[in-house]
N, C-alpha and C positions, 0 to 999 in steps of 0.2 A: 150618268158616268162623269159629269163635270165635277161633282163634289169630291170624289176620291182623288182626282187629279189635282184639284186645288189644295186638298189636305197634304198631299205628297210634296207639292211645290213649297207650301209654307214650312213643312218640316225640314226640307233641304235648305231653305234660306236660314232657318234658325240654327241648323248645324254649322253652316259656313260662318255665320255671325259668331257663334260660340267659340269655334276653333280660332277665329281671328282675335277674339277679345282677350283670351287668357293665354299667356306664354309662361313657361316655368321661369322663375327668377334666375338671374345670372349667377354663375358659380362665385363663391366667396373668394376674394383675393387672398393671397398668401400673407398672413400676418407675421411670419417669422423672418428675422434678418438673415442675410446670406451666410453669416459666419458668427462664431462666438467672439465676444470682445473682452472676455476674461480668460486668464491663463487656465489651462486644463491641469488639474491635480491628479497625477497618476502614480503617486508614490505607493510602493507595496505591490503585491501581486494582484493583477486584475481578475475580476470575478464576474460571473453572471448575476444580474440583479435579482432574478427570481430565486437564486440560491444564496443570496448575500447573508441572510441571518445565520444560516448554517455555517458559512465560511468564517464567521467571526470567532468560532471556537468556543462559544458559550451556550451549552445546552439549556441552561435556565432561561436565557433570552428567547430561544426558540419556543420553549414551553409557554412562556408568558404571552408571546405573540399569538400563539394558537388559542390559548385560553381567552385572551381579550377579544379575538375575532369571534369565538363561539358565544361570548357573553354580550357582544356589542348590540345595543338597541338600534344603532344606525344601520348595521348590516341586516338586522331583522326587518327594519323598515324598507331597506332596499330590496330584500327578497319579496316582501309584500307588494311593492310597486311592480316587480317583475310579473307576479301573478295577475295583478290588476291589468297590466298592459297586455299580457297574453290573452286574457279574457276579452279585452277590448278589441284586440286584433281578430279574434274568432267572430265577435259580433259584427265587425266591419266587413269581414270576408263573407259572412252569411248573406249580406245584402246583395252580393253578386250572384247568388244562386236562387233557383226557384224555391218557394215555400210550399210545403205540402201538409195539409191538415186532414185528419180523419174524424168523421162524426158518425154516430150511431143513434138510432131511435127505436122505441117500441111503444105501441099504444093498443088499447082494447076498448071497444065501445060501439055504440050505434051512431053511424055517421049520417045515414039517410033513413027516412020513414020506410016501413015495409021491408027493410033489409035486416037480416039477422045480425046478431052481435058478431063483430069482425075483429081480428087481431092483425095489426099492421106492424111490420118490421122493416127497417131501412138502414143502409150503410152507404156512406158517401166519402169520396176523396176529393178535396178541394185543393187545386193548385193555383198559385199566383206567382208572377214573375215581373219585376220591373226591369225593362230593357234599358241597360245603362248606356243610353245614346251619347250623352255628353260626359261620360266618365266620372260622374259625381261619386258613385259608390266605389269605383276603382281607386280614385284619389284618396277617398276616406280610408280605404284599406291600406294604401301606401303610407298614409300618415300614421295609422295604428302600428304598422310594422316598424316604421322609423322610431316611434316612441318605445316600442318593445326593445329594440336594439340599444336605445339610449338608456333604458332602465337597467339592462344587463351591464352596460359600461359603468353606470353609477354604482352597481354592486362591487365591481372590481375596484373602482376608485375608493369606495368606503373601506375595502379590505386594506388597501395601501395606507390610507389615512389612519386607520386603527393601529396598524403595525407600527407606523412611525410614532404615533402618540405614546404607545406603551413603551417603545424603545427609548424615546426621549425621557420618559418618566423613570425608567429603569436606570439609565445612566445618570440621571439627576440624583437618584437616591444613592447610587454608589459613590458619586462625587461628594454628596453631602456626608456620607459616612466617613470618607477620607478626611474631609474638613472637620468633622466632629472629632475624629481621632487626634488631629493636629490641635484643635482647641482644647481637648481634654488634657493632652500632654502639656500644653502651655499653662493650663490652669494648675496642674500639679506642680510644675516648676515654680510658678509664682507663689503658690501657697507655701512651698518649702522656703523660698526666699523671705516671705513675710514672717515665717516662724523663726528663722535664724536672725532676722533683723530685730524682731521683738526681744529675743534673748540678748542680743548685743545692746539694745537700748536699756534693758533691765540691769545689765552689768555696767552701764555708764560709758560704753564705747561708741554709741551712736545717738544722735539727737532724736527726740520724740517725733519731729517732723519727718525724719527718714522712715521711722516705723509706720507713721500714718500713710506715707506714700506707698510703702510696701503693701499695707493692708488694702488700700484703695485699688492698687494694681491687681492684687489677688482677687478681690471682689469683682472687678471689671472682667477679668479673664473667666472667672467661674460663671458670670452672667452670660458671657458670649458662648461658653460651652453648653449651658442649659438651653439657650435659644437655638443653637445648632441641632441639639438632640430633638427639640420639638419640631424643627423643620424636617428632619429625617423621618420622624413619626408621621408627619402630615403626608409626605411622599408615599409612605407605606399604606396609609389609609386610602389615598387616591388609587394606588395599584390594586388594592382589594376591591374597590368599587369597579374598576375597569375589567378585572379578570374574573371576578366572582369566586376567587380562592379564599379559603379561610385564613384569617390573619396569622394564627400560630403556624400554620403550614407554610405560608409565604415567608414569615420571618425565619423559619428554619432553613428554607431554601436560600434566602438571601445571605444567611450567615456562612454558607458554604460556597458562595459565588466568588469568582476571582475578582481582585481589586484593580486589575489592569484596565485603564480607560483608553488605551490605544487600539484602534481597530487593526485586525490582522489581515484585512483584505480591502483593497481600494476599488472604486467604481470607475469603469472606463467610459468616458464620454468622447468618442472619436468621430461621431457622425455630425452632420450639419444640423442647425437648429430645426429645420423643417422635419427631418427624419426623427429627431428626438421627440418633437411634439406629436408625431404620429404614434408614439408609444404611450401617450397619456390617455387613460380611459375617460377622464373628465372632459377632455377636448372632443373625444368621439361622441360623448353624450351631448355636448353642446352642438356639434355638427349635425347629429340626428334630430335635435330640436329644430334646427334650421330647415332640414329636409321635411319634417312633419309640418312645419308652418307653411312651407312652400306648397305642399299638397293640399293643405287646408284652404289656401287661396283658390286653387282650381276647383275644389269641391264646393266652396261657397259660391263661386261664380257660376258653376253648372246648375245650381239650384234656381237660377234666374231664367232658365230656359225650359221648354216643354218637357214633360215626363211621359214616357210611353210604357203602358202596362198591359199584360196579357193574363187572362184567367182561363181556367178550365176545370171540369169536374167529371167524375165517373161515379155512378150510383147503382145500387141494387135495392129493389123494393120487393117485399113479400106481403101479399094480402090473403088472409085466410078467414073463411067463415064455415059454418056447418054445412053449407051447400057445396063447398069446394075451396080451391086455393088458386092463386095466380101469382107468378113471379115474373118480374121484368127488370131490365137494366136500362140505364139512361147514361148518356154522355154528352158533353158539350165542350167546344173550344171557343173561347171568347167570353166577353167582348174584348176587343183590342181597344184600349182606352188611351186617349191623348189628353193630358192635363196641361193647359197653357196658363201661366201666371199672368194676370192682367193688372191687378192692383193689390198691393200689400202695405201701402203707407210707407214705403221705403225700407221695409224690414230686410229684404234680401240684399239690397245695396249696402245697408249698414253692416250686414254680416261680412260682405266682401271687404269693406273698409276695415273692420275689426281684424279680419284674418291678415290683411296686409300690414296692419300695425303690429300684430304679433310676430309676423315674419321680420319686420324691421328690428323689433326688439331682440329676437333670437339671433339675428345676424350681428347686431351690435354687441350682444353678450359674448358671442363666439369670438369676435375679434378681440374684445377686452380680455377674455380668458386666455387667448393665445399669447397676448402681450404679457399677461401675468405669469404664464408658464415660462416664457423666456426670461422674465425677470427673476423667477425663483431659481432657475438653473444658474443664471449669471451671479446671483447673490451667493448661492452655495459655493460656486467656484471661487469667488472673491474671498469668502470666509475661509475656505480651505487654504488658499494661497497665503492669506494673512496669518492664520494660525501656524502654518508651517514656517513662515519667516520669523514669527515671534517665539517659536519654540526654543531655539538655541539661546536667545537672550534671556528668556525666562528661566531656563535651566542654569545659566551662568549666574544670574542674579540670586537665585535660591542658594546655590553653593556658596557664593560670596557672603551673603548675609548670614548663612548658617555658620560659616567659619568665623565671621566677625563676632557672632553671639557666643560661640565657644570660647574665643579668646577673651572677650569681655567678662564672661563668667569666671574664667581663671584669674583675671586681674582683680575682679571684685572680691573673690574669695581670698586673694592675697592682700587685700586692702589697698590696691593701687588704682581702683576705679570706683566711682560713686554709683549709688543705686540709680540715679537719673541716667547715667550712661548705660547701665545694664538694661533698664526698661526701654530705652530708645533702641538699643541693639535687638532686644527681644521683639519689639513691635515691627521692626524692619524684617526680621526673620519670619515672623508670623505672616506678615503681609505677602512676602515673596512665596511662602509655601502655599497660601491660599490662591495667589495669582497663578501658580503653576497648575493647581488642580482645576481652577476655572478655565484655564487655557486648554487643558486636556478635554474638559467637558465641551467647550465650544467646538473643538475639532470634531469630536464624535457627533455632535449635533449637526455640524455642517455636512458630514457624510450622510447622516440620516436625511437631512433636507435634500441633498442631491439624489438620494435614493427615491424619495417621494417625487421630486421635480422631474425625474427621468421616467416616471411611470411605474416604478416598482417592479420592473420585469414583465409587465403586461404587454401582450401583443393583440392585435385585432382578431387574430385567428382564435383566441381564447374566449371571445365574447359569448359564443353560443355553446361552447363545449365544456367550459369549466363551471359556469353558473349552475347551482343546484336547482 
């Protein structure tokens, strides 16, 4: 009777040692500042982030976002990671439950001398269960659950990223189209000036150098217009690759799209940074990585302590000969086995150290991503404030240079201005028109960046309910 008592004493000591050896890592400190340090841009009507694309009043943009999300390889990979994580969670959870295996056998022959030919049939159920004394399996299951939640959050993050990418490309193409129209109009105007100057030179009213300058200006403008058309075509090629739509169909849709680059709805950022960061699915994924790494530490630590297992079986045997038959059943509970690690060359201790290192890495990445998220929101707010402040000046500059070009053209046609003055006024007008379009594109890009930085309308409650 002394041996069972000694075994129980040893198990109790191991349990107390294990419980004291590992404690869950401390909670991560808040990486968000107490308030925003950039002005909040709330011009226009405020709208919900999850419905922001619809509120812009551009049905084509909504179609492109949906098509890009359906065709995105990153979303397909995210869905695959969800399935892998779900399977890993099932596997980890199965370790907490007993395992049951069934076996069957049949044989016929002579087993002993002077005994007739016999047929033997058997069926057995074998059960085994590792008693999770030190929570190794439970912690592994917790880690698998955390990784599943992180994979689901990554799927939402990928959706937001794809939507922002196709939206930026869409507005880039529209801005490029406006710039191409400006460049084409300028090229036609300079070609007309070159033609008239050549006629004037042939008549002896203008110097050959003036005609050469006009031809050079027309060639430069035509080169710029050709380059701009090529850039617009490249944007369309990229949109075809992202959405999977046929290029003729996409071009037809783009031809009917509105050319207004000003968003009709603004995004409200009224909460403190910590609350906004709580709306980021990528941060939830990083936080779940930390939780999984924390559980891995406990699971690796528990592998250094004894393991307790229990087995059992139930069987049915049938023995038949020409002289008769016999059926009988058997059952057993046990043995109750205790496995104590004695020497492994430091393998289990190294596993604990590796798990601790993974936790430190995950915690560092979480803090870094939180700081990056704050940076993205702040930068988007700064860009919105900057583009809003520059909008009036850019508009006044465009109107002023356009009026100057109109007046200079009238003076040139009347013989009161030189071609050099006309070209200088035309360059200024072209630059101001391009700058106005670029400013409008920067502003819509800043709104899109704020949409993405604020989580794209995602909430933690959607993690399990929306993912396919």
